[in-house]
Structure formats: C-alpha cells, structure tokens
C-alpha positions as CSV (number, residue, x, y, z in Angstrom):
1,M,-89.6,-14.1,15.7
2,N,-85.9,-13.7,16.3
3,G,-84.3,-15.5,19.3
4,H,-82.5,-18.7,20.1
5,R,-85.0,-20.5,22.3
6,R,-87.6,-22.7,20.7
7,T,-91.1,-21.4,21.0
8,W,-94.0,-23.4,22.5
9,F,-97.2,-22.9,24.4
10,V,-99.8,-24.9,26.3
11,V,-103.5,-24.1,26.6
12,L,-105.3,-24.9,29.9
13,P,-109.1,-25.2,30.6
14,D,-110.6,-22.7,33.0
15,T,-110.7,-25.0,36.1
16,D,-109.0,-25.2,39.5
17,A,-107.4,-28.5,38.6
18,A,-105.8,-26.9,35.5
19,A,-104.5,-24.1,37.6
20,A,-102.8,-26.6,39.8
21,V,-101.3,-28.4,36.8
22,A,-99.8,-25.1,35.5
23,A,-97.0,-25.6,38.0
24,V,-95.7,-28.5,35.8
25,W,-94.2,-25.9,33.5
26,G,-92.6,-23.8,36.2
27,T,-92.4,-20.1,36.2
28,A,-88.9,-19.3,34.9
29,E,-88.5,-17.8,31.5
30,R,-92.0,-18.4,30.4
31,R,-94.9,-16.1,29.6
32,A,-98.5,-16.5,30.9
33,L,-101.9,-15.3,29.8
34,H,-104.9,-15.7,32.1
35,H,-108.6,-16.5,31.7
36,P,-110.9,-13.6,32.6
37,S,-111.4,-15.6,35.8
38,G,-107.8,-15.1,36.7
39,R,-106.8,-18.8,36.2
40,P,-103.9,-19.6,33.9
41,W,-104.9,-19.9,30.3
42,I,-101.9,-20.0,28.0
43,L,-98.3,-20.7,29.2
44,G,-95.1,-21.0,27.2
45,H,-92.3,-19.2,25.6
46,W,-92.9,-17.0,22.5
47,P,-91.5,-13.7,21.1
48,A,-93.7,-10.7,22.0
49,D,-94.3,-9.9,18.4
50,E,-95.7,-13.4,17.7
51,A,-98.9,-13.0,19.8
52,V,-101.8,-10.5,19.6
53,T,-104.2,-10.7,22.6
54,A,-107.3,-8.9,23.7
55,Q,-110.0,-9.1,26.4
56,A,-113.6,-7.9,26.6
57,G,-115.4,-8.8,29.8
58,P,-115.7,-12.6,30.1
59,V,-114.1,-13.2,26.7
60,A,-110.4,-13.2,25.7
61,L,-108.8,-13.9,22.3
62,A,-105.2,-14.7,21.3
63,V,-103.6,-15.0,17.9
64,F,-100.2,-16.7,17.7
65,G,-98.2,-16.5,14.5
66,T,-98.5,-14.3,11.4
67,S,-101.6,-12.2,11.0
68,D,-102.9,-8.8,9.9
69,T,-104.8,-8.1,13.1
70,D,-104.0,-5.9,16.1
71,T,-105.2,-5.6,19.7
72,H,-107.9,-3.1,18.8
73,Q,-109.4,-5.3,16.0
74,L,-109.2,-8.4,18.2
75,R,-110.9,-6.6,21.0
76,R,-113.8,-5.6,18.7
77,R,-114.1,-9.3,17.8
78,A,-114.1,-10.3,21.4
79,E,-116.9,-7.8,22.2
80,H,-119.2,-9.7,19.7
81,L,-118.7,-13.1,21.2
82,R,-121.6,-14.0,23.5
83,D,-121.0,-17.8,24.0
84,P,-118.6,-20.5,22.8
85,R,-120.7,-21.2,19.7
86,D,-119.8,-17.7,18.5
87,A,-116.1,-18.5,18.9
88,L,-116.6,-21.7,16.8
89,A,-117.9,-19.4,14.0
90,L,-114.6,-17.6,13.9
91,T,-113.5,-19.5,10.8
92,H,-110.5,-19.0,8.5
93,T,-112.6,-17.3,5.9
94,D,-113.7,-14.3,8.0
95,G,-110.7,-14.3,10.4
96,P,-107.3,-12.6,10.2
97,A,-105.1,-13.2,7.2
98,G,-101.9,-15.0,7.6
99,S,-101.0,-18.3,9.3
100,H,-101.5,-18.7,13.0
101,H,-103.3,-20.3,15.9
102,L,-106.6,-18.7,17.1
103,I,-107.4,-19.4,20.7
104,A,-110.5,-18.1,22.6
105,T,-111.8,-18.4,26.1
106,V,-115.5,-17.5,26.3
107,R,-117.3,-17.6,29.6
108,G,-115.1,-20.5,30.8
109,T,-115.0,-22.6,27.6
110,V,-111.8,-22.7,25.5
111,T,-111.8,-23.0,21.7
112,A,-108.5,-23.4,19.8
113,R,-107.6,-24.1,16.2
114,G,-104.5,-24.1,14.0
115,S,-104.1,-23.5,10.3
116,L,-105.7,-25.6,7.6
117,S,-102.3,-26.6,6.1
118,G,-101.1,-27.9,9.5
119,L,-98.2,-25.4,9.6
120,H,-99.7,-24.2,12.9
121,R,-101.1,-27.3,14.6
122,L,-102.4,-28.5,17.9
123,H,-102.1,-31.7,20.0
124,L,-104.2,-32.9,23.0
125,A,-103.1,-34.9,26.0
126,E,-104.0,-35.4,29.6
127,V,-101.5,-34.1,32.2
128,H,-102.3,-35.3,35.7
129,G,-105.9,-35.9,34.5
130,V,-106.4,-32.4,33.0
131,P,-106.9,-32.1,29.2
132,V,-104.2,-29.8,27.8
133,L,-103.5,-28.5,24.3
134,S,-100.1,-27.6,22.9
135,D,-98.6,-26.6,19.6
136,R,-95.8,-29.2,20.3
137,A,-96.3,-32.9,21.0
138,D,-92.9,-33.1,22.8
139,V,-94.0,-30.5,25.3
140,L,-97.0,-32.6,26.2
141,A,-95.0,-35.8,26.2
142,A,-92.5,-34.4,28.7
143,A,-95.2,-33.1,31.0
144,A,-97.2,-36.3,30.9
145,G,-94.2,-38.6,31.2
146,L,-94.9,-40.4,27.9
147,T,-92.4,-42.6,26.1
148,P,-91.9,-42.3,22.3
149,S,-92.9,-45.3,20.2
150,T,-90.4,-47.0,18.0
151,E,-93.3,-48.5,16.1
152,R,-94.6,-45.0,15.2
153,L,-91.1,-44.0,14.2
154,A,-90.9,-46.9,11.8
155,L,-93.8,-45.3,9.9
156,R,-91.6,-42.2,9.2
157,L,-89.2,-44.3,7.1
158,A,-92.0,-44.8,4.5
159,H,-92.3,-42.3,1.6
160,P,-94.7,-40.8,0.8
161,L,-96.4,-41.4,4.2
162,P,-100.2,-41.6,3.6
163,H,-102.9,-39.9,5.5
164,P,-103.8,-40.4,8.4
165,A,-100.5,-42.2,9.3
166,D,-98.7,-38.9,8.8
167,T,-100.6,-37.3,11.6
168,L,-99.8,-39.8,14.3
169,P,-97.7,-38.3,17.1
170,L,-94.6,-40.3,18.0
171,W,-95.9,-40.6,21.6
172,P,-98.9,-42.8,22.2
173,G,-101.2,-40.9,24.5
174,I,-101.1,-37.7,22.5
175,T,-104.0,-37.0,20.1
176,P,-103.6,-34.8,17.1
177,V,-106.2,-32.1,16.5
178,P,-107.1,-32.3,12.7
179,P,-106.1,-29.0,11.0
180,H,-109.7,-28.4,9.9
181,H,-111.0,-29.0,13.5
182,T,-111.5,-26.7,16.5
183,A,-110.6,-28.1,19.9
184,L,-113.0,-27.4,22.9
185,L,-112.1,-27.5,26.5
186,A,-115.2,-27.0,28.6
187,P,-115.4,-27.4,32.4
188,G,-117.2,-30.6,33.4
189,H,-116.9,-32.1,29.8
190,P,-114.4,-34.3,28.0
191,A,-112.2,-32.5,25.5
192,R,-113.5,-32.8,22.0
193,T,-113.0,-31.4,18.5
194,L,-115.5,-30.1,15.9
195,A,-114.9,-29.6,12.2
196,H,-115.0,-25.9,11.3
197,W,-114.0,-26.3,7.6
198,Q,-114.4,-28.7,4.8
199,P,-112.8,-28.5,1.3
200,P,-114.8,-26.3,-1.0
201,A,-116.5,-27.7,-4.0
202,P,-114.0,-27.3,-6.9
203,E,-116.3,-25.5,-9.2
204,R,-115.2,-21.8,-9.6
205,P,-114.3,-20.9,-13.1
206,R,-110.9,-19.4,-13.7
207,P,-111.7,-15.7,-13.7
208,E,-113.6,-15.9,-10.4
209,A,-111.1,-18.2,-8.8
210,A,-108.2,-16.0,-10.0
211,T,-109.8,-12.9,-8.4
212,A,-110.2,-14.8,-5.1
213,L,-106.6,-16.0,-5.2
214,R,-105.3,-12.5,-6.0
215,H,-107.1,-11.0,-3.0
216,A,-105.9,-13.8,-0.7
217,L,-102.3,-13.5,-1.8
218,H,-102.3,-9.7,-1.4
219,R,-103.6,-10.1,2.1
220,A,-101.1,-12.9,2.9
221,V,-98.1,-10.9,1.8
222,A,-99.4,-7.7,3.4
223,A,-99.6,-9.5,6.7
224,R,-95.9,-10.1,6.5
225,T,-94.8,-6.6,5.4
226,R,-97.2,-4.5,7.5
227,D,-94.8,-4.0,10.3
228,G,-92.2,-2.4,8.1
229,G,-88.5,-2.9,8.7
230,L,-86.5,-5.1,6.3
231,V,-88.1,-8.2,4.8
232,A,-86.2,-10.7,2.6
233,A,-87.9,-12.5,-0.2
234,D,-86.7,-15.4,-2.3
235,L,-86.1,-14.4,-5.9
236,S,-85.4,-17.7,-7.4
237,G,-86.8,-16.8,-10.8
238,G,-89.5,-19.5,-10.3
239,L,-93.2,-18.9,-10.8
240,D,-94.0,-19.2,-7.1
241,S,-91.5,-17.0,-5.4
242,T,-91.1,-14.3,-8.1
243,P,-94.7,-12.9,-7.9
244,L,-94.4,-12.8,-4.1
245,C,-91.5,-10.4,-4.5
246,F,-93.6,-8.0,-6.5
247,L,-96.4,-8.1,-3.9
248,A,-93.9,-7.6,-1.1
249,A,-92.4,-4.6,-3.0
250,T,-95.8,-2.7,-2.6
251,G,-95.8,-2.9,1.2
252,P,-94.3,-0.6,3.8
253,A,-91.3,-2.9,4.4
254,E,-88.0,-2.4,2.7
255,L,-87.4,-5.3,0.3
256,L,-84.2,-7.5,0.1
257,T,-84.5,-10.1,-2.6
258,V,-82.4,-13.2,-2.3
259,T,-81.2,-15.4,-5.2
260,I,-79.4,-18.7,-4.3
261,G,-77.3,-20.1,-7.1
262,S,-76.9,-23.7,-8.3
263,L,-73.8,-25.8,-8.9
264,D,-75.2,-26.5,-12.3
265,P,-74.0,-23.7,-14.7
266,H,-76.9,-24.3,-17.0
267,H,-79.6,-24.0,-14.3
268,E,-82.7,-22.4,-15.7
269,D,-83.5,-20.2,-12.6
270,A,-80.7,-17.7,-12.9
271,P,-81.7,-15.8,-16.1
272,W,-85.3,-15.6,-15.0
273,A,-84.2,-14.2,-11.6
274,D,-82.0,-11.6,-13.3
275,R,-84.9,-10.6,-15.6
276,A,-87.2,-10.1,-12.6
277,A,-84.6,-8.2,-10.6
278,R,-84.6,-5.4,-13.2
279,H,-88.2,-4.7,-12.4
280,L,-87.9,-4.7,-8.6
281,P,-86.9,-2.0,-6.1
282,G,-84.8,-2.6,-3.0
283,T,-81.6,-4.5,-2.6
284,R,-80.6,-7.7,-4.2
285,L,-78.4,-10.4,-2.6
286,V,-77.0,-13.1,-4.9
287,L,-75.5,-16.1,-3.0
288,P,-73.4,-18.4,-5.2
289,A,-73.8,-22.1,-4.3
290,E,-70.1,-22.4,-3.8
291,D,-70.3,-19.9,-0.9
292,L,-72.9,-21.8,1.0
293,P,-72.9,-25.2,2.7
294,A,-73.4,-28.0,0.1
295,M,-76.5,-30.3,0.3
296,F,-76.0,-33.0,3.0
297,A,-73.6,-30.8,4.8
298,D,-73.7,-31.3,8.6
299,T,-76.2,-34.2,8.3
300,D,-73.9,-36.2,10.5
301,T,-74.7,-33.8,13.4
302,P,-78.2,-33.3,14.9
303,G,-80.2,-30.3,14.1
304,P,-83.3,-29.3,16.1
305,Q,-85.0,-32.4,17.4
306,G,-88.6,-31.4,18.3
307,D,-91.8,-33.4,18.2
308,E,-91.0,-35.2,14.9
309,P,-87.9,-35.9,12.7
310,F,-86.5,-32.9,10.9
311,A,-87.6,-33.6,7.3
312,W,-85.2,-31.4,5.3
313,T,-81.9,-32.8,6.5
314,R,-80.4,-32.4,3.1
315,T,-80.7,-28.5,3.0
316,R,-80.7,-27.7,6.7
317,A,-77.2,-26.4,6.9
318,R,-77.7,-24.2,3.9
319,D,-81.0,-22.8,5.1
320,E,-79.6,-22.0,8.5
321,A,-76.5,-20.3,6.9
322,V,-78.8,-18.1,4.7
323,A,-80.9,-17.2,7.7
324,R,-77.8,-16.0,9.6
325,L,-76.7,-13.9,6.6
326,L,-80.1,-12.3,6.3
327,A,-80.4,-11.6,10.0
328,A,-76.9,-10.0,9.9
329,R,-78.3,-7.6,7.3
330,G,-81.3,-6.8,9.5
331,A,-84.0,-8.9,7.8
332,R,-86.7,-10.0,10.2
333,L,-88.1,-12.8,8.0
334,R,-87.7,-14.6,4.6
335,I,-90.8,-14.8,2.4
336,S,-90.7,-18.1,0.4
337,G,-92.7,-19.6,-2.4
338,E,-92.8,-23.0,-0.7
339,G,-96.2,-24.5,-1.0
340,G,-96.9,-23.0,-4.4
341,D,-96.4,-26.3,-6.2
342,E,-98.9,-28.0,-3.9
343,V,-101.8,-25.5,-4.0
344,L,-101.5,-24.1,-7.5
345,Q,-101.8,-27.4,-9.4
346,A,-104.3,-30.3,-9.4
347,L,-102.9,-33.8,-9.9
348,P,-104.4,-35.7,-12.9
349,A,-107.0,-37.5,-10.7
350,Y,-109.2,-34.4,-11.4
351,L,-110.0,-36.3,-14.7
352,R,-112.3,-38.5,-12.6
353,T,-114.7,-35.7,-11.9
354,L,-114.1,-33.9,-15.2
355,A,-115.0,-36.8,-17.4
356,P,-118.7,-37.2,-16.4
357,R,-119.3,-33.5,-16.9
358,H,-117.1,-32.7,-19.9
359,P,-116.0,-35.9,-21.6
360,A,-114.4,-34.3,-24.6
361,T,-112.3,-31.9,-22.5
362,A,-111.3,-34.8,-20.2
363,A,-110.2,-36.9,-23.2
364,R,-108.1,-34.0,-24.5
365,H,-106.5,-33.4,-21.1
366,L,-105.8,-37.1,-20.7
367,R,-103.9,-37.1,-24.0
368,G,-101.8,-34.1,-22.7
369,H,-101.0,-35.9,-19.4
370,R,-100.1,-39.1,-21.3
371,A,-97.7,-37.3,-23.5
372,R,-96.1,-35.5,-20.6
373,L,-95.8,-38.5,-18.3
374,R,-95.4,-41.2,-21.0
375,W,-98.4,-43.3,-20.0
376,R,-99.7,-46.1,-22.0
377,L,-103.4,-45.7,-22.7
378,P,-104.5,-49.0,-21.1
379,D,-102.6,-48.2,-18.0
380,A,-104.1,-44.7,-17.7
381,L,-107.6,-46.0,-18.3
382,G,-107.2,-48.8,-15.8
383,A,-106.0,-46.4,-13.1
384,L,-108.9,-44.0,-13.8
385,A,-111.4,-46.8,-13.6
386,D,-110.1,-48.1,-10.2
387,P,-113.2,-48.0,-8.0
388,R,-111.6,-48.8,-4.6
389,P,-112.6,-46.5,-1.7
390,Y,-109.8,-45.0,0.3
391,P,-109.6,-47.6,3.1
392,A,-109.2,-50.4,0.5
393,W,-106.5,-48.5,-1.3
394,L,-104.7,-47.9,2.0
395,A,-104.9,-51.7,2.9
396,H,-103.6,-52.6,-0.5
397,A,-100.7,-50.2,-0.2
398,A,-99.8,-51.7,3.1
399,D,-99.0,-55.0,1.3
400,R,-96.8,-53.3,-1.2
401,L,-94.3,-51.4,1.0
402,T,-91.3,-53.3,-0.3
403,H,-92.3,-53.6,-4.0
404,P,-90.5,-51.7,-6.8
405,A,-91.3,-48.0,-7.2
406,P,-95.0,-47.5,-8.1
407,P,-96.1,-46.3,-11.5
408,T,-96.9,-42.6,-12.0
409,T,-100.4,-43.6,-13.2
410,Q,-101.2,-43.8,-9.5
411,L,-101.6,-40.0,-9.7
412,L,-105.0,-40.8,-11.3
413,G,-106.2,-42.4,-8.1
414,W,-105.7,-41.7,-4.4
415,G,-102.0,-41.0,-4.8
416,T,-98.7,-42.7,-4.9
417,E,-98.4,-45.7,-2.7
418,P,-95.7,-45.5,0.1
419,R,-92.5,-47.5,-0.2
420,L,-89.8,-48.3,2.3
421,P,-86.2,-47.8,1.4
422,P,-84.1,-50.9,0.5
423,W,-82.2,-50.6,3.9
424,A,-85.4,-51.0,5.9
425,T,-85.6,-54.4,7.7
426,P,-88.4,-57.0,7.4
427,H,-89.1,-56.1,11.1
428,A,-89.7,-52.4,10.1
429,A,-91.8,-53.5,7.1
430,A,-94.0,-55.6,9.4
431,L,-94.4,-52.7,11.9
432,V,-95.4,-50.3,9.1
433,R,-97.7,-52.8,7.5
434,D,-99.6,-53.6,10.7
435,Q,-100.1,-49.9,11.5
436,L,-101.4,-49.0,8.1
437,K,-103.8,-51.9,8.1
438,A,-105.0,-50.8,11.5
439,L,-106.3,-47.6,9.9
440,R,-109.1,-49.5,8.2
441,G,-111.6,-46.8,9.1
442,A,-109.6,-44.0,7.5
443,R,-111.4,-41.4,5.5
444,P,-109.8,-39.3,2.7
445,L,-109.1,-35.7,3.2
446,A,-111.7,-34.8,0.6
447,P,-114.3,-36.8,-1.4
448,Q,-112.5,-36.1,-4.7
449,H,-109.3,-38.0,-5.4
450,A,-107.5,-34.9,-6.7
451,Q,-108.5,-32.7,-3.8
452,H,-107.4,-35.4,-1.3
453,Q,-104.0,-35.5,-3.0
454,V,-103.5,-31.8,-2.9
455,L,-104.4,-31.6,0.9
456,R,-102.0,-34.5,1.6
457,M,-99.2,-32.8,-0.2
458,V,-100.0,-29.5,1.5
459,R,-99.9,-31.0,4.9
460,H,-96.6,-32.9,4.2
461,S,-95.1,-29.6,3.0
462,A,-96.4,-27.7,6.0
463,S,-95.0,-30.3,8.4
464,A,-91.5,-29.9,6.9
465,M,-91.8,-26.1,6.8
466,R,-92.9,-26.0,10.5
467,Q,-89.6,-27.5,11.5
468,L,-87.7,-25.3,9.1
469,V,-89.4,-22.2,10.4
470,D,-88.2,-23.2,13.9
471,A,-84.6,-23.8,12.8
472,T,-84.3,-20.6,10.7
473,A,-86.0,-18.5,13.4
474,R,-83.3,-19.5,15.9
475,A,-80.8,-18.6,13.2
476,G,-82.3,-15.1,13.1
477,A,-84.6,-14.9,10.0
478,P,-87.5,-17.4,9.8
479,Y,-89.1,-18.7,6.7
480,S,-92.6,-17.4,6.0
481,T,-94.8,-19.1,3.4
482,P,-97.9,-17.2,2.1
483,F,-99.0,-20.0,-0.2
484,L,-99.8,-22.1,2.9
485,D,-102.1,-19.5,4.4
486,D,-105.7,-20.6,5.0
487,Q,-107.4,-18.1,2.6
488,V,-104.9,-19.0,-0.2
489,L,-105.5,-22.7,0.2
490,D,-109.2,-22.2,0.2
491,A,-109.1,-20.0,-2.9
492,C,-107.1,-22.6,-4.8
493,L,-109.1,-25.6,-3.8
494,A,-112.3,-23.8,-4.9
495,A,-111.0,-23.4,-8.4
496,D,-112.2,-25.8,-11.2
497,P,-109.4,-28.4,-11.1
498,A,-109.3,-28.4,-14.9
499,T,-107.9,-24.9,-14.5
500,R,-105.3,-25.9,-12.0
501,G,-104.4,-29.3,-13.5
502,T,-104.4,-28.6,-17.3
503,P,-101.4,-30.1,-19.0
504,F,-101.4,-27.3,-21.6
505,A,-100.4,-24.4,-19.3
506,Y,-98.1,-23.9,-16.3
507,K,-99.9,-22.7,-13.2
508,P,-102.6,-20.8,-15.1
509,L,-104.5,-19.9,-12.0
510,L,-101.6,-17.9,-10.6
511,T,-100.6,-16.3,-13.9
512,T,-104.2,-15.1,-14.4
513,A,-104.5,-13.9,-10.8
514,L,-101.3,-11.9,-10.7
515,A,-101.3,-10.5,-14.3
516,P,-102.1,-7.0,-12.9
517,D,-99.1,-7.2,-10.5
518,V,-96.3,-8.9,-12.4
519,P,-94.7,-8.0,-15.8
520,A,-96.2,-10.3,-18.4
521,D,-92.9,-11.6,-19.7
522,L,-92.1,-13.1,-16.2
523,L,-95.4,-15.0,-16.1
524,R,-94.6,-16.9,-19.3
525,R,-92.3,-19.3,-17.7
526,T,-93.4,-22.9,-18.2
527,G,-91.2,-24.9,-15.8
528,K,-88.9,-24.8,-12.8
529,G,-85.2,-25.4,-12.0
530,D,-84.0,-28.8,-10.9
531,F,-81.5,-29.0,-8.0
532,T,-80.8,-32.7,-8.4
533,P,-77.2,-32.0,-9.6
534,D,-76.6,-30.1,-6.4
535,A,-77.9,-33.1,-4.4
536,H,-75.6,-35.5,-6.3
537,Q,-72.6,-33.3,-5.7
538,G,-73.5,-32.8,-2.0
539,L,-73.9,-36.5,-1.4
540,A,-70.6,-37.2,-3.1
541,R,-68.8,-34.7,-1.0
542,H,-70.3,-35.8,2.3
543,R,-70.9,-39.6,1.7
544,A,-68.1,-40.7,4.1
545,R,-69.6,-38.6,7.0
546,L,-73.0,-40.0,6.3
547,A,-71.8,-43.5,6.2
548,A,-70.2,-43.0,9.6
549,L,-73.7,-42.6,11.1
550,T,-74.3,-46.3,10.4
551,E,-71.4,-47.3,12.7
552,D,-73.5,-47.0,15.8
553,S,-77.0,-46.5,14.4
554,A,-79.9,-46.1,16.8
555,L,-82.3,-47.3,14.1
556,A,-80.2,-50.4,13.6
557,R,-80.2,-51.1,17.3
558,A,-84.0,-50.8,17.2
559,G,-84.1,-53.3,14.4
560,L,-85.5,-50.8,11.8
561,I,-82.6,-50.6,9.3
562,D,-79.8,-52.7,7.9
563,P,-76.8,-50.6,8.5
564,D,-74.7,-52.3,5.9
565,A,-77.3,-51.6,3.2
566,L,-77.5,-48.0,4.3
567,R,-73.7,-47.7,4.3
568,Q,-73.6,-49.1,0.8
569,A,-76.2,-46.5,-0.4
570,C,-74.1,-43.7,1.1
571,L,-70.7,-44.9,-0.2
572,G,-71.7,-46.4,-3.6
573,L,-73.6,-45.0,-6.6
574,Y,-77.0,-43.8,-5.4
575,P,-79.5,-46.7,-5.7
576,T,-81.6,-46.4,-8.8
577,G,-85.3,-45.8,-8.1
578,T,-84.8,-44.7,-4.5
579,P,-85.6,-41.0,-4.1
580,Y,-83.4,-38.6,-2.0
581,A,-86.5,-38.2,0.2
582,A,-85.9,-41.8,1.5
583,L,-82.4,-40.9,2.6
584,D,-83.7,-37.6,4.1
585,A,-86.3,-39.5,6.1
586,T,-83.8,-42.1,7.4
587,L,-81.2,-39.5,8.5
588,A,-84.0,-37.5,10.2
589,C,-85.3,-40.6,12.1
590,E,-81.8,-41.6,13.1
591,H,-81.1,-38.2,14.7
592,W,-84.6,-38.0,16.3
593,L,-84.2,-41.5,17.9
594,R,-80.8,-40.7,19.2
595,A,-82.1,-37.5,20.8
596,H,-85.4,-38.8,22.2
597,G,-84.4,-42.4,22.9
598,S,-81.9,-41.3,25.6
599,R,-83.0,-37.8,26.6
600,H,-84.0,-37.2,30.2
601,R,-87.6,-36.1,30.4
602,T,-88.2,-32.6,31.5
603,A,-91.5,-30.6,31.7
604,A,-90.3,-27.8,29.4
605,P,-88.5,-28.2,26.1
606,T,-84.8,-27.7,25.8
607,T,-83.2,-24.5,24.5
608,G,-81.5,-24.6,21.2
609,G,-80.6,-27.8,19.4
610,T,-80.1,-31.2,20.9
C-alpha cells in the first residue's frame, strides 16, 4: 500500500447511463475494472497489491484491502455464484480473512459491502441521476457537486459522539451504508441495502470462545504476513500488541518489532516490552520519545483532510515520522494492537443480562466494578435499573450537552452521554441538540446495552484508524489492525460477556486464547501504560502554536466556537474535566473546515495532503 496519492474507488451499476457518468472521473492516473458486459464497474486509484479480482462468465468479484485470498481462490468463488442472492450469502464468516471491501457483479447486479468495524466503509450518492458507491464521501461529494454542512460539522465537536450521529456524512445528499449491510445496485431498481450480519448472541463459554478467537487471530495476522518481505509490528509490551508479535513471528515475513518510548521514566510498558523481546526473533527497533515529534507537534498545520476530520491530531506527526522510519528500513506495513481494548472487554452494562441468569455472579461482579470505579451502591443500582429505550436515552443526552462531565455509572446503561467542550458556542450546542433530537427513530447497534457499547467504540476506533492508515500509507508504512477484522470482532462478541467484562482478570478471553502461542509470564500483565504525561508535555511545548490557530478560526467564523475560550484552554492550565479528545476533535474540525470550506470542487480527490 505504499505510495503518495490517496486511494479511492467508485462502484457503478451495469447500465448505459452509468457508463456515461464514468467520464466524470476522467481517465488520467486511474484504474478501471469492467463488468462482464464490458461497461465500467470500478474506477479509482489504488495500489496493485491492494486489490484481488477474478471473473467467471457473467460473474466478477473484487476484494480491496487486506485478505488471505488470491485470484485462483476468488475465481472458484465466482464460479459458484449463480444469481445476486448467492453474492449476498458471501458473508464475513465464510469469506476471506482480513479487513476489506468485497464487491461482486452477478448477471448485471452489483453487491458491495465493507467491514463490520467500519474500517472499510461505503457511501452512496446519485451522480447525474445514477446511484454510485464509493469508499470515500468526499469523492462522491466532488462528483455530485455537494456542499459540506456546517451543522453536521458541529456534531463532530461533541464527545463521545453517539450512534447514529457518528455515521452522518458531512455532505447532505450522501447516504452511509451501515457496516453490517450490503449495498445493491440493480438495473431498473433503486439502490438499496440489506443486512448481512447481526451481532451474535453473547453466549459462548470461555473455552469455546477462546478457541474461536485464536483461530480468527491466527488468520488475521497470517493475512498480513503471507506475502513475505519485512513486516513491522508494535512491541509496546501491552497485552494487545505483544501477542500479535508472536503470531507474526510464525509467518513467512521477516519481523521488525518496534518499541516507542515514553517521556515518563517510570512508564510501565518498557520492562514488559524488553521481556517480550527476549523471546522474539527478527530485528528490534527502539525509538526513544525524545527522538520523535512530541504530541501535538504540527497540529497547527493541516494533515490529510479527507471525508471527515482527522481524529488523531495529537499523534499524527509522530505516527507519520515512525511510518517514514519503517519504510526506510523496508517495512511494508505496521501491525498494531489498536482495537484490542474495544473488542476484548465488555463494559459493565453486561450485568443487565447477567443478573437475571446468574444473580449471585452478577452481584459479585458488581462489587468488583464498584471497587475499581469507586461507585456508590445506590448510584450503580439506579443506573442498572434505568429502563429507558435507546431513543429516549439519546433525546435525554441531547438536553445535557453542556452539563458537567457525566458519571462513570453511565457505563451500566447505553453508554457515556456526549458533551461539548467549554469553548463551544450556544449556537453550536443548539445545532447539535436539534440534530440529536431528530434521530428519534434511532435503534441501538445491538439489543444488549453492553454489545451496543462495544460496537460503538469499535466503529469510533475504526473511523480514526481509517484516517491514520491513509496518512501512514502515504508516509510509506501503513498501520494494519488485526483486532478490527470481521472474524475477530464476531468471535469476541459471541463470548459470554461475563468472561470479557469480569473485573477480576485483565482480558481473560485473549490470555486464554493465546496461551499456546505466548510465554505465560507475558500474559500475566494486568494493566496498560498511560501516555497522559506525554500529552501534558506535548501540549506545554506547542501551546503557543495551537493558540495561534484561534487568531483566524474557521470554526469561530462559522459561529461554532468561542476563540477566546479555546485560546485560554491552549495557553492556560488544561481545563479540569475536559478530555484531550475534546481538543483533538476541535483541532480536527478546524483544519477540515479550512480545507473544505474554501476548496474548489473537483471530480477526483487531491493528491497528498491539503
């Protein structure tokens, strides 16, 4: 996935009208795949090693992204597809491992889906009356001549942004395809989507769930090492990334482990990483924090501005610098443990479903969570007894956007209510409130509160990672996240949540699953390192440059922030109770609005950063 131009593709129906619309994207520097009819099917720009394609008579298949399939295997699948319903049956459970888009054209009907996490996603829009799919909303917006919405951008100032507000494209006129849906483009019919997956019932006991997770992780990592060469893998010492290094060491690729230091001399990750390194083959690269860009470095300059604000502004400069270092050593990707926190744990709301079945166990777990999170018993019981359905919870949250930070007992319900930062204006609060209340028909991502929370966090993480993959790919060595693969997510969600969420063990599902693969002493870790001191020092070092952004703020001109309040937050002591994520989101929205508020529209995306 190396290269400096941003990747994108569009998917067209098998019609004459669509063939005419294909001219919108020109012909220079783009690739093209064709329907068996000869009409254009998929257009765009992507590295050759990012796509696997095959055709068998009136059927063609394409896989974009990371997978363990090849042209021969894909052709065999195509030979067994007789009609579009067969293509709909190509679900994540029996499809290729990895994380990717799967697109089919079967006797004139197109089906397309992304990944369950949303790391590979799809959008739908009409371009000159023709329904078109794309992996990037800004590509469709440019082709359709759409204008971004300041109201939608205001939503991105809230944290954590609840479902389904987090899926709304910043251009009205573009429809997101839900990650668990397949899109259909059939001649003579409107475009539509059909669900091809639903969260599994969380019932598997730990031994069975651990076996499924081990199989899924082995396939996920193998999909990334199967092509050989040099593969980098994060060796932080944490319980997510370290096991992936051991799995990567068994593949045909040469392994380069990467340990990034902290400015905190007492950081807990370093000794664990050193201990793991003694068991691993290959080369180890240790990068002291002092030798890398500090957090918040270069946040006064725009990074890549695609179809949504770049979420990880705080660490972008560091991530890109590491990608350049790895690429210079010949690494073709960087395996990361991102997503592990989200899929390997269940938030305490699982007690809602555990209590009716096993009340004694639920009571014991509640005591453990109360001790860990310092909850008062009446507060915890009140949160557990909250009967509100999801739409009512969302409407209530809309009225509390500017309230103090919510209590952590909200983890026992539908999740943490969103809050706006103190520099958001009353106008911004009104815009966000109205849009959240307009989602009165919203449904949760899963019937169970805990499963809903896991999926919301997974999709938030995948959205940020999708942007970071793009940025680090252009720097030479893209991030790759096995924990966000479909089969891994499915295996974790199927586990009994009392196994994932127990307060008496740290990620027991993972430690049980990979006990045959990882030295036992490395699986005994019960926590993770905290990089907050690095964030504090980075903000102190770069606060003046951040404050300078407020001098001519696009968000302020749009009436969404109070620049004086934001400047005070940058120059003074960091405001108590306001998470760094709030500053990240504001900086990201500022750069995005500057880029898209004044950019001349073109049919194809720009090359490189803005």
